[in-house]
C-alpha positions as CSV (number, residue, x, y, z in Angstrom):
1,M,-19.5,19.1,-2.1
2,K,-17.1,15.3,-2.1
3,H,-17.9,14.5,-6.3
4,R,-15.6,13.0,-8.5
5,K,-12.9,13.4,-6.0
6,D,-11.1,9.8,-6.3
7,H,-8.4,10.4,-3.3
8,R,-6.5,12.0,-0.6
9,K,-4.2,14.6,-1.1
10,L,-2.6,14.3,2.8
11,N,-1.6,18.5,3.1
12,R,1.5,17.7,0.8
13,S,2.5,18.1,-3.2
14,T,1.8,15.7,-5.7
15,Q,5.8,14.2,-5.2
16,Q,5.7,14.6,-1.3
17,R,2.6,12.3,-1.7
18,L,3.1,10.2,-4.3
19,A,7.1,9.4,-2.5
20,L,4.9,9.1,0.8
21,L,3.1,6.5,-0.4
22,R,5.1,4.6,-2.8
23,A,7.3,4.4,1.1
24,E,4.4,3.0,3.1
25,V,3.5,0.8,0.5
26,A,7.2,-0.5,0.4
27,A,7.3,-0.6,4.3
28,L,4.0,-3.4,3.9
29,F,5.6,-5.6,1.8
30,K,9.0,-5.4,3.4
31,H,7.5,-6.3,7.2
32,D,3.7,-7.3,6.0
33,Q,2.5,-5.0,8.7
34,I,2.7,-1.0,9.0
35,K,2.1,1.0,12.0
36,T,0.7,4.9,10.2
37,T,-2.3,6.8,10.4
38,L,-5.9,6.0,9.8
39,A,-5.2,8.0,6.1
40,K,-2.4,7.1,5.0
41,A,-2.9,3.9,5.9
42,K,-6.4,4.3,3.8
43,E,-4.4,5.6,0.6
44,A,-1.2,3.1,1.0
45,S,-4.0,-0.1,1.3
46,R,-5.9,1.0,-2.7
47,L,-2.0,1.6,-3.9
48,A,-1.3,-1.9,-1.9
49,D,-3.7,-3.7,-3.5
50,R,-2.8,-2.5,-6.8
51,M,0.6,-3.9,-7.0
52,I,-0.5,-7.6,-5.2
53,T,-3.0,-7.7,-8.5
54,L,-0.4,-6.6,-11.3
55,A,2.3,-9.0,-9.8
56,K,-0.7,-12.0,-9.5
57,R,-0.4,-10.8,-12.9
58,G,2.7,-11.6,-13.4
59,D,3.8,-11.1,-17.0
60,L,7.1,-7.9,-18.2
61,A,4.1,-5.3,-18.5
62,A,3.2,-5.6,-14.7
63,R,6.4,-6.3,-12.8
64,R,7.5,-2.6,-15.1
65,Q,4.3,-1.0,-14.1
66,V,5.5,-1.4,-10.0
67,L,8.9,-1.6,-10.7
68,A,7.9,2.1,-12.0
69,Q,5.8,2.6,-8.1
70,I,8.0,0.4,-6.1
71,R,11.9,1.1,-7.4
72,D,13.9,-1.7,-5.0
73,A,14.2,-4.5,-7.2
74,D,15.1,-6.8,-5.1
75,L,11.0,-5.7,-3.1
76,V,9.7,-6.5,-6.5
77,A,10.9,-9.9,-7.0
78,H,9.4,-10.5,-3.1
79,L,6.4,-9.5,-4.0
80,F,5.8,-11.5,-6.9
81,D,7.9,-14.7,-6.0
82,E,6.3,-14.4,-2.1
83,I,3.1,-12.3,-1.5
84,A,1.2,-12.6,-5.0
85,S,1.2,-16.4,-4.1
86,R,0.0,-16.1,-1.2
87,F,-2.8,-14.1,-2.3
88,T,-3.3,-16.9,-5.8
89,D,-7.0,-17.7,-4.8
90,R,-8.3,-14.7,-3.3
91,E,-9.7,-11.7,-5.8
92,G,-8.8,-8.5,-3.7
93,G,-8.9,-7.5,0.3
94,Y,-5.6,-8.3,0.3
95,T,-4.9,-5.5,2.8
96,R,-6.3,-4.7,6.2
97,V,-6.9,-1.3,7.9
98,T,-7.5,-1.7,12.0
99,R,-8.0,1.2,14.0
100,A,-5.0,1.4,16.8
101,G,-5.8,4.0,19.3
102,K,-4.9,8.5,19.0
103,Q,-1.7,9.5,19.1
104,R,-0.4,10.9,22.0
105,G,1.0,14.2,21.1
106,D,-1.8,15.7,18.5
107,G,-4.5,12.8,18.7
108,T,-4.2,11.6,15.1
109,Q,-6.8,8.5,14.4
110,M,-3.7,5.7,14.0
111,A,-4.2,2.6,12.3
112,I,-2.2,-1.2,11.2
113,L,-2.0,-1.1,8.0
114,E,-1.5,-5.6,7.0
115,L,-1.1,-7.9,4.9
116,T,-4.0,-10.5,4.7
117,E,-3.3,-14.3,5.2
């Protein structure tokens, strides 16, 4: 049963999983669109939505919470200045996960994770 399970483990240890998700979210904010596996895209989407919600708040505490996850100060400034301003009138759903076929080597379902407009 899947009761009270709130995230996917992605077959990694905690530190590896957090590092992976932070890197995926940083790449998403840098390029506005990334291609990854479906499970990774769904988990990164959750984290990215939280980061954008914090960026919309815009105060110092929110900036420090985002910096604890994404350790690139220039990227955090880009998130707070440009990305958060795009979503001021939106109450959620900042990212979109679109299926993109299967991976050639092992048949894993791929997905495109992108910021909505």
